[in-house]
Steps between C-alpha positions, in 0.01 A plus 500: 500500500202277429228639263300179463273370780550130589181411312611687187847342522345153519267557211770646265744229599264215410370666190846575356630150583212364289557754225864413460451122486466311167131530405491135393634349820322339792657765718311779319178309535553422874589864570210628289250283681645588839480876437156486346378286797642743750335806350199357310375174662237449224629340179461644149683271263434726198710789627881489502627560855706803395193673355296382801754662736550812286251708692670399827842572354385848386332560830825434695695722260233778531540488880872561458425786266273662753777477763732683259698195383459523126837421343769232521734749671263515800591139593822333613641154528260203457205737502646667188530157328143407583360833380719494200338176369161606628500815292617299197213243538233759580574695184530179296155379616348840406598433137507120461171505301650765266800277438281205414297711257827636345648144467184381322510799262869453433438129427253600225746754352796278415693748281504803732588618845189682626491798739429408857253762623566451867876509485553861595239483771686201661833689490341802669361286779830321558696824515245653733580216741876582489630267238751669270420559138739235391364238740141595416571427137645162577208409725255589226693261270499229775127536554448431130739208508362339816145519369591351163695219670212409725248501220708307250621238746160453663293504184750340258580194700170344609473212741470442870719186550796539748746485210337784319483712823868438536571598148326841548708563818815421305410728208428790734831453678680483171359848420538670828717267715387357821565836670302772325662792703839383355355504148349838559823657629774337292399248242208645296732600213753218541290192420652446160790328672262242641435230237240228529486134384156358456466124494194290416363247255352608177163661538525582871489876456863623501405768252217619719728530794762693298237723360370593847850609602570664170193719505573613858835656443586849637395779259615859535246784518539817298369802695501717192262285292313335794574160347697198604772485241406152366194294451559207733426266200807645323750420777451119463665317208476119461644248263499123466867419405418161351327669204819657373750315283861496618617745226228757573474488879788739562343764275164450664645545843751785432386651177716571194639778293410555136725284285615286792427182292324400183141603523560772764354778282427726801582547863309275734416558869543172691333396819759674721440823308130471552526460880461843658636649820379287803347271247504119492613257235353153530704231320310176490647158422846613606614140494473484124765756409859413413803545727622788282176698550516421876846656515377815325199524739732445796708799394176713484405392847854578633576828322148623418603573137446317169621546146268475194620271219727697264568771750804588704314731736374354830151609611371514848232269639292628784241232531449194709522135383270213568590165353283196494542127415264205501758243568605421854791732605712201613456333162596821318822537691598130504446473124707819445208672338550791745848630578568530868633854475195599305268332754673685791424823328138413451422366847452808715166340555349171391126447498333171403153510347279222637358237264124463463515148648671636812240780527212256465654258749521778757157653429242314286293823479787647296349344189177695526690827569726453196216381280292812585801723419585325172140505381481870568830542296368281209148654490608852601226481761388291796285205405391267783319263258818428320696469828239243621524315163882481518515386862238231439684373196842491672355321796338241271782441252828585670618298795582681824858377486560623138847646461410812298832492308421835332396661823286817488560537127356149448200588721432808286497289185287231679241768566493597131466134411208460731337811359534359150437131553351465848777293647873463567679166581851624578815494292503140370815553298714567803612193701376550851713418806459141618247452771669596825357204696622249235849650510521465880358149492760392249780657713375329809504165318868548426683329780813708428327829588533611861282763674739784429514428128118451491455844668745655255322358193159602636612860567651516146177369350299762687739778401455420137129555543484786755815682390602655837665367817239674708215316337666162539579582870131576553396176326744280688507677831880522478727802556569698183877449539451126529289502187760697303773260615300202379413664162852636425697216656725754667 
C-alpha cells in the first residue's frame, strides 16, 4: 500500500539522496543545487540548503501526520526507508543550532563533560516517531558526532584548492565510510579496527587532519546525567615519537609499573592508557621508531592489548590508531624504516596531505585564504590590514615559483616575520630545486636521452615538487597510471 503521493515520494527521494552523500563532494553540491532550484528558484547563498528546505521537509511530514501516518511502522518497503531518514534529518535540523552552541561551550570547558540540555527532548522526539529507545540513544550520539565532524573538518582545514577539497572528502569517508547507512547500522562502534596512515611533507598539516578526526569520535551519552560521557577534547591523544629516546619510548607508549626500572618511582600511565573508549591515538613520525617498537605496536594492532613496562598483566586498548610520516612511503619501506607487516596493519586507509606548492599551483587564491586564517590564528582576531601587508610583501619579495619547503608551517612563520620586519624573502638556507626549464633543456641536449626517458625524468621532477600523481597528471596532461609508471619505473 502506497502512503506517499508521487510528488512526496520524489521530494523525499531527492532530499535523502543528498543527505546521505558526503557533504564535501561535488555530488552533494550538485544535488543541493538541483533540489534548491526545483523548489526555490531564487538563490540565497547565505543559507545552507538543508535549512532552506527545512520548512518544506516539515511541511511534507506534517501532511503525512494529518493523514494519520505519524510513525515508522505506518510505512513499508522503500517508503519506510525514505521516511526513516527523513524523520532523522528533520529532528536533527530542529536541534543543529543547539549542537553548535553546545560544541562551542564544550570547547571552552576543556576539563569537564557538560550537560547537553536538549538531549532528553531529542530522545523523546525520536521515540515518538517510532524509533526504539536503544536506537534513539545511538542516533543522538550520531547527531553529535556528525556535527562535530563537519565543523572540525570544514573549519579546521581551510582552503579551496582541488587537493584540499579532496582531502576533506577523504577525511569524512575515513570517519563514516563512503556509505553512511552502513556506518549507522553496523560500524559506528567498530572503527577502532580501521587504522589510518597520513603522509605528507613537514608542515603540511598532518596534525590538523588527525585532530579533525580525533575530535570527531563517537561518544556515548549518559541518560542519567544528561551528559556525553567524555569531553571530545579528551578522546584525542597525540604524540611526536621522534621526541622520545629509544630507552624511554616504550614507557611513554605503554606506561610502566612502579619500580620497573631505575627512576620509576611511581606508576606511569602511557599513551595507550590515556586513550579512552572510541578515542584516537595519533602517532606522528612513525618512521623514526626502531624495529623493536614497531613489533610491539604491531602486536597492539593485532591483539588490541598491551603490557606496561615491568608488568605481566595485559591491558585492553579500545582506541583507534593514526600514524603519520613526513618521508615518502616508498622510501620508508625500501630503506627498511617501516616493516612490511607493520605497514599492512596501519594501511586500512592512506591519506596524503597536499603540499603548499601543490595547493598554490592549483589555486593561486589559496594564498590569501591561508593568510587570512593564519593571521586570525596569530592575532586571535581578523585583521585585514595585516592580511594586505602580508600579501603585498609576499608578492614583492617571494617569487611565484618559490618551493615553500616548510609548507603551511613556513607560511605561518613568514607572516610573523613580515609582522616584525615588514618582509620575508624565503628560506635561503634550503637549497631549492633546480629550475625545471634548465633541467629539461639539459636533458634535451643529451643525445643519449630518448623521448621516453625525457618524459620519465620530467614526470619525476614534477613529482618531487607537486608530491602527487594526480597533480603531475594534471600538469602534463597524461593519465595518472602513466605518470605513476614513469615516476616509479614499474
